[in-house]
N, C-alpha and C positions, 0 to 999 in steps of 0.2 A: 349519576349524571354522565353523559357521554364525554364531557370535557375532562373527567377524572380517570377515564379508562386508559389502559396501556395497549401498545401495539400487540403484545402477546395474547391479548384477549380477543382480538378480531382477525388476526392473521390467518391465512390459509395454510394448513399443514396436514399431511405431508404434501410435497410438491412433485410434479413430474420434472425430471432432470435429464440432462444429456451430458456427455463428456466431450472433450476436445476431438477425440477420434471417432465420434459418432457420425455415421454417414448423414449428409445433409438431408437426403430424402427421408430418412427415418425421423429426423427432427421435425421436418415439415409435416409429416404424417401425424406426429403428436400434437402439433399446433392445430391442425385441422380437426383431428378426432375429438379433442377436448375443448375446442373453441377458446383457446387462450392466445394472448398476444405476445408472449415471450416465454422463454425457458431459461432457467439458471443453468450455467455450465459449471460442473463441479469436477474436482480432481479425484484421485484414487481414494483419498481419505474423507471425501465429502466436502472439502473446503471449496468455497466459492471462487471460481476463476474469472467469471464474467457472465454475460448474458447473450442470448440469441433472440433478437427482436425482429419479427418478420417484416414489418413495414419499414422501420428504420434501416435495416440492413439491405433491403431490396432497393431502396431509393439511393442510399449513400454509396453502396458498393458497386451497383451495376446499372443504375438508372432505370431499372425495370419498374414499371408502374403496376401496382397490384390491383388497380381498378377501384371503383367506388366501394365504400364500405360504411358500416354503421357500428359505432362503439356502444355497447350496452354493459355497464359496469366494467368488468375486466375482460369481456369477450369481444371478439371482432367478428362481425358478420359481413362477409364479402358478397357483393351483388353481382357475382359472375360465377361461371362453372368452376367449382373447387377442384375437380379432376384436371381440367385444363391448366388451372393456376398452379397446381402441384407440379405438373410436367414442365411448365415454363420456368418455374423457380429453380428446379433441379438443373435444367440445362444452362441457365444464365448465371447462377450465383457461384457454383463450385461443387466440390465433392464432399468436404467434411466440415463439421462445425468450426474447427480451428481456423478455417479459411476466412470466417466472417465474425468471429467472436468479438464482442465489445468488452474490453478488459477493464472498463471503468463504470460498472453498474452503480446505480444509486442504492445505498444501503442504510440501515438503521439498526438500533439495538432492541432487544426484547422488551426492555423496561422503559422504552421511550413513550411519553404521554402522547395521546392522539393529536392534540393541537400542534405539537412540535413535529409530528410526522406529516401532518397536513402542510406545515410550512416548508418541509423538505420537498414534498411533492410539488408545491408551487414554485419554489425557488429553482428547483432542478428541472422544471418544465417536463415532468415525467408523469406517467400514470401508475408506476409501480415502485415499490421499495422492497429490496430483498432483506429479510430480517436475519441478523446474525447473532449467534450466541457468543458473547465476548469470552466466556470461559473456555470455549473450544478453539476459537480463532486466535487468541492471543499467544498460544503456544507455537504458532507457526510463522508469524511475521512480526518483525521488529523494525522500528524507525529510530535511528540514532541521529541526534542533531545537537547543535551548539547554541543556537539563538533562543531567546526567551519566547514563550508562546504568544505573547501579545504582539510581537513583531511579525510572527509568521501567520497568525490567524487571518489578517486582512487579505492575504494572498490566496487566491482561489486554489491553486495547486497544493499549497501547504495545508490549508484548512481541510481539504478533502481527505488528507492523511490523518491529521490530528483529530478530526471528529469521527473517524472510522473506528467503531468499537472493536473490530477484529484485529486491529494493529496495536501491539504493545509499544508504548513510547518510552524512550530512554533519552532524557534531556541532560546534556553534559554542560549546560551553561554555567560558567564559573564567576559571573559578575561583570561589571564594567571593565572595558579593556582600553589600554592606552597605546597600543602598538599599531602603527600603520599596517593595513592589510591584516588586521587582527583576526578576521574570520578564518583565513587560511592558517595563520599562526596557531590559533587555538585548535583548529582541526588536526594539526600535525602534532599536538601535544596531548591534550586530555582525551580526545576521541581515539587517536591511535593507541595511546597507552591503555585505555580501558578495553577497547575491542581486541587489541593484541593480547592483552592479559587473558581475556575470556577464551580466545582461540587457543592460546598456549595451554590453558587449563584443560580444555576439551581434548586437545591432542595428547596431553599427558595421561588423561584417563584412558584413552584408547590404547596407547602404547603400554600402559601398565599391565594390560592383560597378557602381554607377550615378553616384556622386559623386566628385569629386576630393578630394585631401587638404585643399585650401584650403576647399572647401565643407563638408567634415566639421568642420573647425576652427571655422568660423562657426556651426555647429550645436552646438558645445560638446564635440565628440568629440576629445579630445587623443590624440596618438600615444604611448600608453604601453602597456607590457606588463602582463599580469595580475599579475606579480610586483611591479612598481612600484606598481600600484594597491592591492594588498593591503598592501604596506609602508606606504603613505600612511595606513593606519588608525592608525598610531602618533601622527600629528599630532592626530587626533581624541581619542585617549586623553590627550595632553598638555593639550589644551584643556579636557577634563573635569576634569583635576587642578587646573587654575588656577581653576576655578569650584566647587571642592569646598565652600567655605564657603557659597555660595549653595545648593548641593544639600543641605547639612546642614540649613539652615533649612527647606527644603521637607520633608525627612525628619521633622524635629521637628513641623512642622505636620501632616503626614499621620498620624504616630503618635498625636498628640493627637486627631485627628479620629476615629480608630478607638477610642481609649480612651474617648471620650465617646459611643460607640455609633452613630456616623455612618459614612458610606462615602465612598470616593473614586471618581471616574470619570476614566479616562484617555483622552486623545485623541492619536492619533499620525498 
């Protein structure tokens, strides 16, 4: 049955692609030659950077009208001289693909069922979805956040990231919070701790190629595993618990500030 099929079974592959530095005239020639409505823009490693859509970009970026056209499946048939159209597009729109790239293309995963793909097409008001391999993309882009998914998913900007299979998600939500301005407070503790630890570990690995263990120790790089470093976060939690009375006074001060119609500024 069609309803049980996956995107990977019906997608078009391989694709014609362009890069950000591709001359616009070359990209337009590909669109014309192969009768397609858009081109994926990829990076040096083949990762998806965005898309170049002829009709959308012409209208949005320059006000140039492409003239009457007919859509047939994924092909665009223009009812005017294509050579003249090519010339006008190059003159009006710019020189390179990067000048006009749409960096928020609609995407989906290889194993997405077709009914769900159809829903994405409908909700996104688009005619195309770029299919991503999550095993390839997740090694390149990460999203680190503190709020629970159910809070972020109703927000369009957040859901676009959370539902993107090419982005690896690292949620550092630690449970209910009782401190005023808690999002900022949490972001300056758990997120900074974890990401700082990972960056420190990466830097240590790079420097270890050139420095001895003694030299690394002098620079403050202790010989600890990531597990040991993560576990050490508990000591920070215990320290925060010991100072809870002081934090409570700050909370009372801040709540009173808001109650009186004033604002608080955070420095981290």
